[in-house]
C-alpha positions as CSV (number, residue, x, y, z in Angstrom):
1,M,59.7,125.9,113.8
2,K,57.3,123.5,112.1
3,E,58.7,120.2,110.9
4,I,59.2,120.1,107.1
5,E,56.7,117.7,105.6
6,A,55.6,117.5,102.0
7,P,53.3,118.8,100.9
8,N,52.1,120.7,103.9
9,A,55.5,122.1,104.8
10,S,55.6,125.5,106.4
11,I,56.9,128.3,104.2
12,I,60.2,129.3,105.8
13,D,62.7,131.0,103.6
14,I,66.3,131.5,104.8
15,G,66.9,135.2,104.6
16,F,63.3,136.3,104.4
17,N,62.3,138.7,107.2
18,A,59.8,137.9,109.9
19,T,57.0,139.7,108.0
20,V,57.4,137.6,104.9
21,R,57.5,134.4,107.0
22,R,54.3,135.5,108.8
23,L,52.5,136.4,105.6
24,G,53.7,133.4,103.6
25,L,55.1,133.5,100.0
26,S,51.7,133.3,98.4
27,A,50.3,136.3,100.2
28,W,53.6,138.1,99.5
29,S,53.4,137.4,95.7
30,N,49.7,138.6,95.7
31,F,50.8,141.7,97.5
32,F,53.0,142.7,94.5
33,L,49.9,142.7,92.3
34,I,47.9,144.8,94.8
35,L,50.8,147.1,95.3
36,G,51.2,147.5,91.5
37,A,47.5,148.2,90.9
38,F,47.5,150.7,93.7
39,A,50.6,152.4,92.3
40,I,49.0,152.6,88.8
41,V,45.8,154.1,90.2
42,V,47.9,156.7,92.2
43,T,50.0,157.4,89.1
44,V,46.9,158.0,86.9
45,F,45.2,160.2,89.6
46,V,48.3,162.3,90.1
47,S,48.9,162.6,86.3
48,V,45.2,163.7,85.8
49,K,45.6,166.3,88.6
50,L,48.9,167.5,87.1
51,A,47.3,167.7,83.7
52,Q,44.4,169.7,85.1
53,A,46.8,172.0,87.0
54,S,48.9,172.4,83.9
55,N,45.9,173.2,81.7
56,A,44.6,175.7,84.3
57,D,48.0,177.4,84.6
58,Y,48.4,177.5,80.8
59,S,44.9,179.0,80.3
60,S,45.6,181.6,83.0
61,K,48.9,182.5,81.4
62,E,47.2,182.7,78.0
63,R,44.5,185.0,79.3
64,R,47.2,187.2,81.0
65,D,49.0,187.4,77.7
66,V,45.9,188.4,75.9
67,E,45.1,191.0,78.5
68,K,48.6,192.3,78.2
69,A,48.1,192.5,74.4
70,L,44.8,194.3,75.0
71,M,46.7,197.0,77.1
72,V,49.2,197.4,74.2
73,A,46.4,197.6,71.7
74,S,44.4,200.1,73.7
75,N,47.4,202.4,73.9
76,Q,47.9,202.0,70.2
77,I,44.3,202.9,69.6
78,R,44.4,205.9,71.8
79,L,47.6,207.0,70.1
80,S,46.1,206.6,66.6
81,F,43.0,208.7,67.5
82,F,45.2,211.3,69.3
83,D,47.3,211.6,66.1
84,A,44.1,211.9,64.1
85,K,42.7,214.6,66.4
86,M,46.0,216.5,66.2
87,V,46.0,216.5,62.4
88,A,42.4,217.6,62.4
89,G,43.3,220.4,64.8
90,K,46.1,221.6,62.5
91,V,43.7,221.6,59.6
92,E,41.2,223.6,61.7
93,A,44.0,226.1,62.5
94,I,44.8,226.5,58.8
95,L,41.2,227.0,57.9
96,T,40.8,229.5,60.6
97,A,43.8,231.4,59.4
98,N,42.5,231.3,55.8
99,G,39.0,232.3,56.7
100,G,37.6,228.9,55.9
101,E,39.4,228.5,52.6
102,T,41.5,225.4,51.9
103,S,45.0,225.6,50.8
104,H,47.9,223.4,49.7
105,L,49.1,223.5,53.3
106,I,46.1,221.4,54.4
107,E,46.8,218.9,51.6
108,N,50.5,218.6,52.6
109,E,49.7,218.2,56.2
110,I,47.1,215.5,55.5
111,E,49.2,213.6,53.0
112,S,52.1,213.7,55.4
113,F,49.9,212.3,58.2
114,I,48.5,209.5,55.9
115,A,52.1,208.6,54.9
116,R,53.1,208.2,58.6
117,N,50.0,206.2,59.6
118,Q,49.2,203.1,57.5
119,S,46.0,202.6,59.4
120,I,44.5,205.9,58.0
121,L,42.3,205.0,55.1
122,A,41.0,208.5,54.2
123,V,40.7,212.0,55.5
124,G,37.7,214.0,54.2
125,L,36.8,217.7,54.4
126,A,33.1,218.5,54.4
127,P,32.3,222.3,54.6
128,D,28.6,222.8,55.2
129,L,28.4,219.0,55.6
130,V,29.1,218.4,51.9
131,L,32.2,216.3,51.2
132,T,34.4,218.4,48.9
133,Q,37.8,216.9,49.4
134,S,39.1,213.4,50.2
135,F,42.6,212.3,50.7
136,P,44.1,210.3,49.2
137,N,42.6,211.0,45.8
138,R,41.6,207.3,45.2
139,D,38.5,208.0,47.4
140,S,37.2,210.6,45.0
141,K,34.0,208.6,44.4
142,A,32.8,209.8,47.8
143,I,33.2,213.5,46.8
144,G,29.8,215.3,46.8
145,T,28.3,213.2,49.6
146,R,25.8,215.2,51.6
147,Y,25.8,213.9,55.1
148,W,22.2,214.9,55.8
149,E,21.2,212.6,53.0
150,V,23.0,209.7,54.7
151,P,21.3,209.0,58.0
152,E,23.8,206.4,59.3
153,Q,26.5,209.0,58.9
154,M,24.5,212.1,59.8
155,S,24.0,210.8,63.4
156,S,27.6,210.9,64.2
157,V,28.1,214.3,62.5
158,A,25.2,215.7,64.5
159,L,26.6,214.2,67.7
160,A,30.0,216.0,67.1
161,Y,28.2,219.2,66.2
162,R,26.1,219.1,69.3
163,Q,28.9,218.3,71.6
164,A,31.3,220.7,69.8
165,R,34.1,218.2,70.2
166,P,35.5,215.3,68.3
167,V,33.7,212.0,68.5
168,V,34.6,208.5,67.4
169,V,32.0,206.2,65.9
170,G,32.4,202.6,64.9
171,P,32.9,200.0,64.0
172,V,31.1,200.9,60.8
173,N,31.1,199.4,57.3
174,L,33.5,201.5,55.2
175,V,33.1,202.5,51.6
176,Q,36.7,201.3,51.1
177,G,35.6,197.8,52.4
178,G,35.8,196.2,55.7
179,E,35.2,197.8,59.1
180,G,36.7,200.9,60.5
181,Y,36.3,203.8,62.8
182,I,35.6,207.4,61.9
183,L,36.8,210.5,63.9
184,R,34.3,213.3,63.4
185,Y,36.0,216.6,64.1
186,P,33.7,219.6,64.0
187,V,35.3,222.8,62.8
188,F,34.1,226.1,64.2
189,L,35.6,229.4,62.8
190,E,35.8,232.7,64.7
191,N,32.9,235.1,63.9
192,L,33.9,238.7,64.2
193,S,30.3,239.9,64.2
194,S,29.2,237.6,66.9
195,K,30.5,236.1,70.0
196,F,29.5,232.7,68.8
197,R,31.8,230.7,66.5
198,K,30.6,229.9,63.0
199,F,30.2,226.2,62.2
200,W,32.4,225.5,59.2
201,G,31.8,221.7,58.7
202,I,33.3,218.3,59.5
203,I,36.7,216.8,59.2
204,S,36.4,213.0,59.0
205,V,39.3,210.7,59.6
206,V,38.7,207.1,58.6
207,I,40.9,204.5,60.4
208,D,41.2,200.8,59.5
209,A,40.3,198.8,62.7
210,D,42.9,196.0,62.1
211,R,45.8,198.2,60.9
212,M,45.3,200.6,63.8
213,I,46.5,197.8,66.1
214,L,48.6,195.4,64.0
215,D,50.8,197.8,62.0
216,Q,52.7,199.0,65.0
217,A,55.9,197.2,66.0
218,T,55.5,195.3,69.3
219,D,57.0,192.3,71.0
220,L,53.6,190.7,71.3
221,D,52.0,188.6,68.5
222,L,48.8,190.7,68.1
223,G,48.1,189.1,64.7
224,G,47.1,185.9,66.5
225,L,44.1,187.7,68.2
226,I,40.7,188.8,67.1
227,F,39.9,192.3,68.5
228,S,36.7,194.1,69.0
229,L,36.5,197.8,69.9
230,S,33.3,199.5,70.9
231,N,32.0,202.2,73.3
232,Q,29.5,199.7,74.5
233,R,30.6,196.7,76.7
234,E,28.0,194.3,75.4
235,Q,28.8,195.1,71.8
236,A,32.5,194.5,72.3
237,E,31.8,191.2,74.1
238,N,29.2,190.1,71.5
239,A,31.5,190.9,68.6
240,T,34.2,188.4,69.9
241,E,31.6,185.9,70.9
242,D,30.3,185.9,67.3
243,A,33.8,185.2,66.2
244,N,34.1,182.5,68.8
245,D,31.0,180.8,67.4
246,L,33.2,179.8,64.5
247,I,35.7,178.0,66.8
248,G,33.4,177.0,69.6
249,E,34.7,179.3,72.2
250,N,33.5,182.3,74.3
251,N,34.4,184.4,77.3
252,P,36.7,186.9,75.6
253,A,39.3,189.0,77.5
254,L,38.0,192.6,78.0
255,I,39.5,195.9,79.2
256,S,38.0,199.4,79.2
257,F,39.8,202.8,78.7
258,P,38.8,206.4,78.2
259,M,39.2,208.0,74.8
260,L,37.9,211.5,73.7
261,G,35.7,211.7,76.8
262,V,34.0,208.3,76.3
263,D,34.7,204.9,77.9
264,W,35.7,202.4,75.2
265,F,35.7,198.6,75.6
266,L,38.3,196.5,73.8
267,S,38.0,192.7,73.8
268,A,40.0,189.9,72.2
269,I,40.3,186.2,71.7
270,P,42.9,184.0,70.1
271,R,42.2,183.4,66.4
272,E,42.5,179.6,67.0
273,G,40.4,179.9,70.1
274,W,41.4,179.5,73.7
275,T,43.8,176.6,74.2
276,A,41.9,173.8,76.0
277,T,45.0,171.8,77.0
278,S,48.6,172.8,78.0
279,P,51.4,171.7,75.6
280,W,52.8,169.9,78.6
281,T,49.6,167.8,79.1
282,P,50.4,165.2,76.4
283,L,53.9,164.8,77.8
284,I,52.4,164.4,81.3
285,L,49.9,161.8,80.1
286,A,52.7,160.0,78.0
287,V,54.9,159.9,81.1
288,S,52.0,158.7,83.2
289,F,51.1,156.0,80.7
290,T,54.8,154.9,80.5
291,I,55.1,154.8,84.3
292,S,51.8,152.8,84.5
293,I,53.1,150.3,81.9
294,L,56.4,150.0,83.8
295,L,54.6,149.6,87.1
296,A,52.3,146.9,85.5
297,V,55.3,145.1,84.1
298,A,57.2,145.4,87.3
299,S,54.4,144.2,89.5
300,T,53.6,141.2,87.2
301,T,57.4,140.4,87.0
302,L,57.7,140.6,90.8
303,H,54.6,138.5,91.0
304,R,56.0,135.9,88.6
305,I,59.4,135.9,90.3
306,S,57.7,135.5,93.7
307,R,55.6,132.7,92.4
308,D,58.7,131.0,90.9
309,R,60.5,131.5,94.1
310,E,57.6,130.1,96.0
311,S,57.6,127.0,93.6
312,A,61.3,126.7,94.0
313,H,61.0,127.0,97.8
314,R,58.2,124.4,97.9
315,L,60.3,122.1,95.7
316,L,63.3,122.6,98.0
317,L,61.2,121.9,101.1
318,E,59.6,118.8,99.6
319,S,63.0,117.6,98.4
320,V,64.6,118.2,101.8
321,S,61.7,116.3,103.5
322,C,62.2,113.4,101.1
323,L,65.9,113.1,101.7
324,N,67.1,109.9,103.2
325,E,69.7,112.0,105.1
326,G,69.1,114.4,107.9
327,F,69.0,118.1,107.0
328,I,69.3,121.2,109.2
329,A,69.9,124.9,108.6
330,F,70.9,127.8,110.8
331,D,71.0,131.5,110.1
332,K,74.1,133.7,110.4
333,D,73.5,134.0,114.2
334,G,73.5,130.3,114.7
335,K,69.7,130.2,115.2
336,L,67.7,127.2,113.9
337,V,65.7,127.9,110.7
338,T,64.6,124.5,109.3
339,V,65.1,120.8,110.0
340,N,63.6,117.6,108.6
341,R,62.2,114.5,110.2
342,R,65.2,112.3,109.4
343,F,67.5,114.7,111.4
344,R,65.1,114.4,114.4
345,D,65.2,110.6,114.1
346,Y,69.0,110.7,114.3
347,Y,69.0,112.8,117.5
348,P,65.8,111.8,119.4
349,L,67.0,113.4,122.7
350,L,67.1,116.8,120.9
351,S,63.9,116.5,119.0
352,E,61.8,118.6,121.4
353,M,64.4,121.4,121.4
354,M,64.5,121.7,117.6
355,T,62.3,124.8,117.3
356,E,62.7,127.9,115.2
357,G,65.3,130.2,116.7
358,A,66.9,127.6,118.9
359,S,70.6,128.2,119.4
360,F,73.1,125.6,118.1
361,E,75.2,125.9,121.2
362,V,72.2,125.5,123.6
363,M,71.1,122.4,121.6
364,M,74.6,120.9,121.8
365,R,74.9,121.6,125.5
366,A,71.5,119.9,126.1
367,A,72.6,117.0,124.0
368,V,75.8,116.5,126.0
369,S,73.9,116.8,129.3
370,R,71.5,114.1,128.1
371,G,74.2,111.7,127.0
372,Q,73.5,112.0,123.3
373,F,77.2,111.7,122.4
374,P,79.2,109.0,124.4
375,E,82.5,110.5,123.2
376,A,81.7,113.7,125.3
377,I,81.4,111.8,128.6
378,G,84.1,112.9,131.0
379,R,85.2,115.8,128.8
380,E,81.9,117.7,128.3
381,E,83.2,121.3,128.1
382,E,86.2,120.4,126.0
383,W,84.0,118.4,123.6
384,L,81.4,121.1,123.5
385,N,84.0,123.8,122.7
386,E,85.5,121.7,119.9
387,R,82.0,121.0,118.4
388,V,81.0,124.7,118.4
389,C,84.3,125.7,116.9
390,R,83.8,123.1,114.1
391,F,80.3,124.4,113.6
392,N,81.5,128.0,113.2
393,N,84.4,127.0,111.0
394,P,83.3,124.0,108.9
395,S,86.3,122.3,107.3
396,G,84.9,119.0,106.0
397,P,82.9,115.9,106.9
398,F,83.4,114.1,110.2
399,V,81.8,111.1,112.0
400,E,79.8,111.2,115.2
401,W,78.9,108.3,117.5
402,T,75.5,108.6,119.2
403,N,74.2,106.9,122.3
404,E,72.1,104.6,120.2
405,G,75.2,103.0,118.6
406,R,74.8,105.0,115.3
407,W,77.7,106.2,113.4
408,L,76.7,109.5,111.7
409,K,78.6,111.2,108.9
410,V,78.1,115.0,109.4
411,T,78.8,117.4,106.5
412,E,78.5,121.1,107.4
413,A,79.1,124.1,105.2
414,R,78.7,127.9,105.3
415,T,76.8,129.6,102.5
416,T,77.9,132.8,100.8
417,N,75.3,134.7,103.0
418,G,76.7,133.4,106.2
419,F,74.1,130.7,106.8
420,R,75.1,127.2,107.9
421,V,73.6,124.0,106.7
422,G,74.3,120.4,107.8
423,I,73.6,117.1,106.2
424,V,73.7,113.9,108.4
425,T,74.0,110.4,106.9
426,D,73.8,107.2,108.8
427,V,77.0,105.3,108.0
428,S,76.7,102.6,110.7
429,M,76.5,99.8,108.2
430,E,79.5,101.2,106.2
431,K,81.4,101.6,109.5
432,Q,80.7,98.0,110.4
433,A,81.7,96.9,106.9
434,V,84.9,98.9,107.1
435,D,85.7,97.5,110.6
436,A,85.0,94.0,109.4
437,A,87.2,94.5,106.3
438,V,90.0,96.0,108.5
439,A,89.7,93.0,110.9
440,A,89.7,90.6,108.0
441,D,92.7,92.3,106.4
442,L,94.5,92.2,109.7
443,E,93.6,88.5,110.2
444,K,94.9,87.9,106.6
445,T,98.1,89.7,107.4
446,R,98.6,87.7,110.6
447,F,97.9,84.5,108.7
448,I,100.4,85.3,105.9
449,S,102.9,86.4,108.6
450,N,102.5,83.1,110.4
451,V,102.6,81.0,107.2
452,S,105.7,82.9,106.2
453,H,107.4,82.3,109.5
454,E,106.5,78.6,109.3
455,L,107.8,78.4,105.7
456,R,111.1,80.1,106.4
457,T,112.4,77.4,108.8
458,P,112.0,74.4,106.5
459,L,113.3,76.5,103.6
460,T,116.4,77.4,105.6
461,V,116.9,73.7,106.3
462,I,116.4,72.8,102.6
463,L,118.9,75.5,101.6
464,G,121.4,74.0,104.1
465,H,121.0,70.4,102.8
466,A,121.1,71.6,99.2
467,S,124.4,73.3,99.9
468,F,125.7,69.9,101.1
469,L,124.7,68.4,97.8
470,V,126.3,71.2,95.9
471,N,129.5,71.0,98.0
472,Q,129.5,67.2,98.6
473,D,133.3,66.9,98.2
474,R,133.6,68.7,101.5
475,I,131.5,66.1,103.3
476,P,133.7,63.7,105.3
477,I,132.0,60.5,104.1
478,V,132.3,61.6,100.5
479,Q,135.9,62.4,101.1
480,K,136.4,58.9,102.6
481,L,134.7,57.3,99.6
482,N,136.8,59.3,97.2
483,G,139.9,58.1,99.1
484,L,138.9,54.5,98.9
485,V,138.1,54.7,95.2
486,S,141.4,56.4,94.4
487,S,143.5,54.0,96.5
488,S,141.9,50.8,95.4
489,T,143.3,49.0,92.4
490,E,140.4,46.7,92.1
491,I,137.9,49.3,91.0
492,S,137.7,49.7,87.3
493,D,137.8,52.9,85.5
494,E,134.2,52.5,84.4
495,V,133.1,52.4,88.1
496,T,135.1,55.5,88.8
497,E,133.6,57.4,85.8
498,T,130.1,56.3,86.9
499,L,130.8,57.5,90.4
500,D,132.0,60.9,89.1
501,S,128.9,61.2,86.9
502,Y,126.7,60.4,89.8
503,K,128.3,63.0,92.0
504,G,128.0,65.6,89.2
505,F,124.3,64.7,88.8
506,V,123.7,65.1,92.6
507,R,125.6,68.4,92.5
508,S,123.4,69.8,89.6
509,Q,120.3,68.7,91.3
510,G,121.4,70.2,94.6
511,A,122.2,73.5,92.7
512,K,118.6,73.5,91.3
513,I,117.2,72.9,94.8
514,D,119.4,75.6,96.2
515,T,118.3,78.1,93.5
516,S,114.6,77.3,94.0
517,A,114.8,77.3,97.7
518,A,116.6,80.7,97.7
519,H,114.0,82.1,95.4
520,M,111.2,80.8,97.6
521,L,113.0,82.2,100.7
522,K,113.1,85.6,99.0
523,L,109.4,85.4,98.4
524,V,108.8,84.5,102.0
525,E,111.0,87.4,103.2
526,D,109.0,89.8,100.9
527,L,105.8,88.6,102.4
528,L,107.2,89.1,105.9
529,D,108.4,92.6,105.0
530,W,105.0,93.4,103.6
531,T,103.1,92.2,106.7
532,T,105.3,94.4,108.9
533,C,104.6,97.3,106.5
534,E,100.9,96.6,106.6
535,R,100.8,96.5,110.4
536,G,103.0,99.6,110.6
537,T,105.6,97.7,112.7
538,T,108.6,98.0,110.3
539,Q,111.7,99.1,112.2
540,V,114.6,101.0,110.9
541,N,117.8,101.2,112.9
542,I,119.4,104.5,112.1
543,N,123.2,104.6,112.2
544,E,126.0,106.5,110.4
545,I,126.8,104.6,107.2
546,R,128.8,105.3,104.1
547,I,126.3,105.6,101.3
548,D,129.1,105.4,98.6
549,E,130.4,102.0,100.1
550,L,126.8,100.7,100.3
551,L,126.2,101.4,96.6
552,D,129.5,99.8,95.6
553,E,128.7,96.7,97.6
554,V,125.3,96.3,96.0
555,G,126.8,96.8,92.5
556,E,129.4,94.2,93.1
557,E,127.0,91.6,94.5
558,L,124.7,92.0,91.5
559,R,127.5,92.2,88.9
560,P,127.4,88.3,88.3
561,M,123.7,88.6,87.3
562,I,124.5,91.4,84.9
563,I,127.4,89.5,83.3
564,K,125.2,86.4,83.0
565,K,122.6,88.4,80.9
566,N,125.5,90.0,78.9
567,L,124.4,93.6,80.0
568,Y,126.6,96.6,80.9
569,F,126.6,98.3,84.3
570,K,127.8,101.8,84.5
571,Y,128.1,103.4,87.9
572,T,129.0,107.1,88.4
573,G,130.1,107.0,92.0
574,C,129.7,109.7,94.6
575,R,132.3,111.3,96.9
576,P,132.6,109.7,100.3
577,M,129.6,110.6,102.3
578,V,128.2,109.6,105.7
579,V,124.4,109.5,106.1
580,L,122.1,108.5,108.9
581,A,120.2,105.4,107.7
582,D,119.5,101.7,108.3
583,N,122.2,99.9,106.4
584,V,120.3,96.7,105.9
585,R,117.0,98.4,104.8
586,L,118.7,100.9,102.5
587,K,120.7,98.1,100.9
588,Q,117.5,96.1,100.5
589,V,116.0,99.0,98.6
590,F,118.9,99.4,96.1
591,Y,119.3,95.6,95.8
592,N,115.6,95.4,94.8
593,L,115.7,98.3,92.4
594,I,118.8,97.1,90.6
595,S,117.7,93.5,90.5
596,N,114.4,94.6,89.0
597,A,116.3,96.6,86.3
598,I,118.3,93.5,85.5
599,K,115.2,91.2,85.4
600,F,113.3,93.5,82.9
601,T,116.3,94.4,80.7
602,E,117.2,92.0,77.9
603,K,119.8,94.1,76.1
604,G,121.7,97.2,76.8
605,G,122.4,97.8,80.5
606,I,121.9,99.8,83.7
607,D,123.3,103.2,84.5
608,M,123.4,104.3,88.2
609,R,124.4,107.8,89.0
610,V,124.4,110.0,92.1
611,V,123.5,113.7,92.1
612,D,124.2,115.8,95.1
613,D,122.8,119.4,95.0
614,G,123.7,120.2,98.6
615,E,120.2,119.6,100.1
616,I,118.9,116.5,98.3
617,L,120.9,113.4,97.5
618,S,119.4,111.7,94.4
619,I,120.3,108.2,93.2
620,H,119.0,107.5,89.7
621,I,118.9,103.9,88.4
622,Q,118.3,104.0,84.6
623,D,117.8,100.8,82.5
624,T,117.2,100.1,78.8
625,G,114.5,97.5,79.5
626,C,110.9,97.2,78.3
627,G,109.7,100.3,80.1
628,I,106.3,100.8,81.8
629,P,103.1,101.9,79.9
630,T,101.7,105.2,81.1
631,E,98.5,103.7,82.4
632,Y,100.5,101.5,84.9
633,L,102.8,104.2,86.3
634,G,100.2,105.3,88.9
635,R,100.0,101.9,90.5
636,I,103.4,100.1,90.2
637,F,104.1,101.0,93.8
638,D,100.9,99.3,95.0
639,R,101.2,95.8,96.5
640,F,100.8,92.7,94.4
641,Q,101.0,94.8,91.2
642,Q,103.1,94.0,88.1
643,V,103.0,95.6,84.7
644,D,102.3,92.4,82.7
645,D,101.2,88.9,83.6
646,S,103.5,87.4,81.1
647,L,106.5,89.2,82.6
648,A,105.3,88.1,86.1
649,R,105.2,84.5,85.0
650,K,108.6,84.8,83.4
651,N,110.4,86.6,86.2
652,G,108.3,85.4,89.2
653,G,107.6,87.4,92.4
654,F,104.6,88.7,94.2
655,G,104.9,92.3,93.0
656,L,105.8,93.5,96.5
657,G,109.3,94.7,95.9
658,L,108.6,98.2,94.8
659,S,105.8,98.7,97.4
660,I,108.3,97.6,100.2
661,A,111.1,99.8,98.7
662,K,108.8,102.9,98.6
663,H,107.7,102.3,102.2
664,L,111.3,101.9,103.4
665,I,112.4,105.1,101.7
666,E,109.5,107.0,103.2
667,L,110.5,105.7,106.6
668,H,113.9,107.3,105.9
669,G,112.2,110.6,105.1
670,G,112.9,110.4,101.4
671,Q,111.0,109.8,98.1
672,L,111.0,107.0,95.5
673,T,109.7,108.1,92.1
674,V,109.8,106.7,88.5
675,K,109.9,108.0,85.0
676,S,109.4,105.6,82.1
677,E,108.6,105.3,78.4
678,F,107.2,102.1,77.2
679,G,109.8,100.3,75.1
680,S,112.6,102.7,76.0
681,G,113.4,101.8,79.6
682,S,112.7,103.2,83.1
683,C,114.4,105.4,85.6
684,F,113.8,105.0,89.4
685,S,115.0,107.8,91.5
686,V,115.7,107.8,95.3
687,Q,115.8,111.3,96.9
688,I,117.2,111.6,100.4
689,P,117.5,115.0,102.1
690,H,120.8,115.9,103.8
691,V,122.9,118.9,104.9
692,E,126.7,119.1,104.7
693,G,127.0,115.5,103.9
694,K,124.9,114.4,106.8
695,S,121.4,113.0,106.3
696,M,118.6,114.8,108.1
697,L,116.7,111.5,108.5
698,K,115.1,110.5,111.8
699,K,114.4,107.0,113.0
700,S,110.8,106.0,112.1
701,A,108.7,103.1,112.9
């Protein structure tokens, strides 16, 4: 792994795969743009091909549908002309039967035929090629037409006569308007005088071209097509191409079929022209456009995210390289991912091994073998196992001592993805400062302890001499003086009174000395107790004691102080109970708590009660004193702490009593707690565990 240096740090991202690390974040972010552009091109190409395929498929289907319609139309055309031929044949039969004379039977047959076929425009009878009858009667304007005088009609009549069979001509312009087809049916009558039949004339059936196809019921939409029927292929094709000129199309669909001995050609195109694009093509193009937009947005978004990630990664690397602490990171398999220069400086014997992929355990084993950690000397395997276990299960910061005399604070953590990171801080100066502070504190404690011991001896002597002054009448020399004064008759009453006043003065001064010396001795004893607490050398001598007798004794000893301040003392005693405790130390605790309650209570009194719930023995000392403000409750058990300086000056003391009491109760395995409301008094509670009247306390030191 390359060393992280700003700004030329290698791009290594925890969690990125090897390919990303090889390419680098910049190449990877550009890859998103290239991939997006390629995807858009592919999408457009595929959509164009799909659109072309859809258009071709739709055009093919449309042509097949038109060809299917042509088949239906051709059948309809053949059926129409077949019906026309059948009617003409019936008319011929009637004429033959009547010797060429018309009758109402012919009229009935023709009118019935016209009624059944809406595409029949007219049926005309032309004996000797002169139109004499036309059905229906609305076409009477054509009566009298001589076919030989109308060349465009005479050609088809002549063709039918020559071929002696029906022929169809068209499309032709009709007298009725529009285009149509005419069936020319030649009628020949039997000639009894000759073996040849006699030509009677022509039956003409005029059929509308459009109705012939469209008036028949069918499941195909034939009205949407333009048809052209002709017995000549080019004419049929040209007719639809002429129509296509109006809509810009050509290439009609075309079929051929035989009818009345002639091949006919039927062509058709859609009225709106051939569909150039499939109905699905716009949807395909819309989907393609949408996908292209989404791909463009996705690629640019990924590019931006990658760029942002690259910037964030560069910032992280530069920040890590600028840290004044050592930084190292391992993947979930414990392989080295990244490390900064400061970390290398802290562990110079491992610097050459700090390469990408190096195992943490291998690195630590090498460090132990090279003497990087003096604490591991002599217990290498044990130390190594402990260090690897701590690395795999980080639980908080710890301190390491290196061979260069450095004290390093190591903080390791596991990320949510299973990676492990470590931050190393040089705390050598702090360690030295702490050691110096501890040494100074210890020296101070020793000094106070020595001073206290030195002060206690003269204070004891002062107390002894002060007691002589208070109790001077018990001194032999004073008793002798009193005897001489009382037995002498020469000493005046004035001298006697003056001597008594002097002794009273000495007694009062001795009492003051005794009180002050006792107070000073109490302060010295508190200091001695505190020094033993600080050094952890306080001893408790556990014995079976009667807790009820101890509380009674403390209450009686302090009762004069209570009476002196005109306070009440209410004690709810407990049943006789033996506990395992240090009688002197436990008495010291309750003496301190009750005397404190007396000192800080000006009116009211003290209530001491004992609560036994079977597992915990609780002694509550409630006073009606000044109380403790809430902000002081958290530190009243600290050494040298008092609530108010004015109260401290008034009542004296170092503020060590509660701290010592709490320490002594904890040595007994119990708890000392307080509840207080400023201005309403305080309640100190001592909880001692016990079972069946016997304390579960153990001797502590």
